[in-house]
C-alpha positions as CSV (number, residue, x, y, z in Angstrom):
1,M,-62.1,-293.6,9.0
2,A,-60.2,-292.5,5.8
3,V,-58.8,-295.2,3.5
4,M,-55.0,-295.2,3.6
5,S,-52.6,-296.3,0.9
6,K,-49.8,-298.7,1.7
7,I,-46.7,-297.1,3.2
8,K,-44.3,-295.7,0.6
9,V,-40.7,-294.8,0.9
10,L,-39.2,-292.0,-1.1
11,N,-35.5,-291.0,-1.5
12,V,-35.0,-287.3,-1.0
13,A,-32.5,-285.3,-3.0
14,A,-33.6,-281.6,-2.5
15,T,-30.7,-279.8,-4.1
16,A,-32.2,-276.6,-5.4
17,D,-32.1,-273.5,-3.2
18,G,-35.6,-272.7,-2.1
19,A,-38.7,-274.9,-2.8
20,N,-38.2,-278.5,-3.8
21,T,-41.4,-280.6,-4.3
22,I,-40.5,-284.0,-2.8
23,I,-43.9,-285.7,-2.9
24,T,-46.3,-284.5,-5.6
25,A,-49.9,-283.7,-4.8
26,V,-52.5,-286.4,-5.0
27,S,-56.0,-285.2,-5.9
28,G,-58.4,-285.7,-3.0
29,A,-55.8,-287.1,-0.6
30,K,-53.6,-285.9,2.2
31,L,-49.9,-287.0,2.4
32,R,-49.2,-288.3,5.9
33,V,-45.5,-288.6,6.8
34,Y,-44.7,-291.4,9.3
35,G,-41.0,-291.1,9.3
36,Y,-38.0,-289.4,7.9
37,H,-34.2,-289.3,8.0
38,L,-32.8,-286.1,6.4
39,M,-29.3,-284.8,6.3
40,G,-28.3,-281.2,5.5
41,T,-25.0,-280.8,3.7
42,A,-24.5,-277.2,5.0
43,A,-25.6,-275.4,8.1
44,G,-29.0,-273.7,7.7
45,I,-32.7,-274.0,8.2
46,A,-35.0,-276.1,6.0
47,R,-38.8,-276.2,6.2
48,A,-41.4,-278.8,5.2
49,L,-44.3,-276.9,3.5
50,D,-47.9,-277.8,2.9
51,G,-48.1,-277.2,-0.8
52,T,-46.4,-275.1,-3.4
53,A,-48.5,-271.9,-3.2
54,V,-47.0,-268.7,-2.0
55,G,-47.5,-268.5,1.8
56,A,-47.9,-272.3,2.1
57,G,-48.1,-273.3,5.8
58,T,-45.0,-274.7,7.5
59,L,-45.5,-278.3,8.7
60,S,-42.1,-278.6,10.3
61,G,-38.8,-276.8,10.6
62,F,-35.3,-278.3,10.7
63,S,-32.2,-276.5,11.9
64,F,-29.1,-278.3,10.5
65,G,-25.5,-278.0,11.3
66,A,-23.0,-278.8,8.5
67,N,-23.7,-282.5,7.8
68,G,-26.3,-282.6,10.6
69,D,-29.4,-284.8,10.4
70,A,-33.0,-284.8,11.6
71,R,-35.1,-288.0,12.0
72,F,-38.5,-289.1,13.2
73,Q,-39.7,-292.7,13.4
74,G,-43.4,-293.1,13.6
75,N,-45.7,-296.1,13.8
76,Y,-47.7,-297.0,10.6
77,P,-50.7,-297.2,10.5
78,R,-51.8,-296.0,14.0
79,G,-49.3,-293.2,14.6
80,P,-47.8,-291.2,15.8
81,W,-46.9,-289.5,12.5
82,A,-44.7,-286.5,11.9
83,F,-47.1,-284.3,9.9
84,E,-49.5,-284.3,7.0
85,T,-50.4,-282.0,4.2
86,G,-53.8,-280.6,3.5
87,V,-56.1,-282.4,1.0
88,G,-54.6,-282.2,-2.6
89,N,-51.4,-280.5,-1.5
90,A,-47.8,-281.5,-2.3
91,L,-45.1,-281.9,0.3
92,V,-42.4,-279.3,-0.4
93,L,-39.0,-279.0,1.3
94,S,-37.6,-275.5,1.3
95,N,-33.8,-275.3,1.6
96,A,-31.5,-272.5,2.7
97,T,-29.2,-271.1,0.0
98,G,-26.2,-273.4,-0.6
99,Q,-27.9,-276.2,1.4
100,D,-28.8,-279.7,0.0
101,I,-31.1,-282.0,1.9
102,L,-30.7,-285.7,1.3
103,G,-32.3,-288.8,2.9
104,H,-35.7,-290.5,2.8
105,V,-39.3,-290.1,3.8
106,S,-41.9,-292.7,4.6
107,Y,-45.6,-291.7,4.0
108,C,-49.0,-292.8,2.9
109,E,-51.9,-291.2,1.1
110,V,-55.0,-290.6,3.3
């Protein structure tokens, strides 16, 4: 069984159009997201991506109405969890043009 870090909570303010790194990569570890509450300030689609490389895999997609939200509440440490990155990858949130994503994410390093 992998060694897990303590749960961490991060405020999200992804305001740039396109890719926003919300959790930086940790060498040798996956980032496992246990919960999130995100709000889109404008209608559009946002995606959680596995890393920053061109063609990074989509972990989850969110379709927001104006001021709409998306949430997931998992159970640390057993799960379920929402998604996790590959080893050594950042968690990136890609916003639609003119859309800001605000909220928080709870995660651990595995």
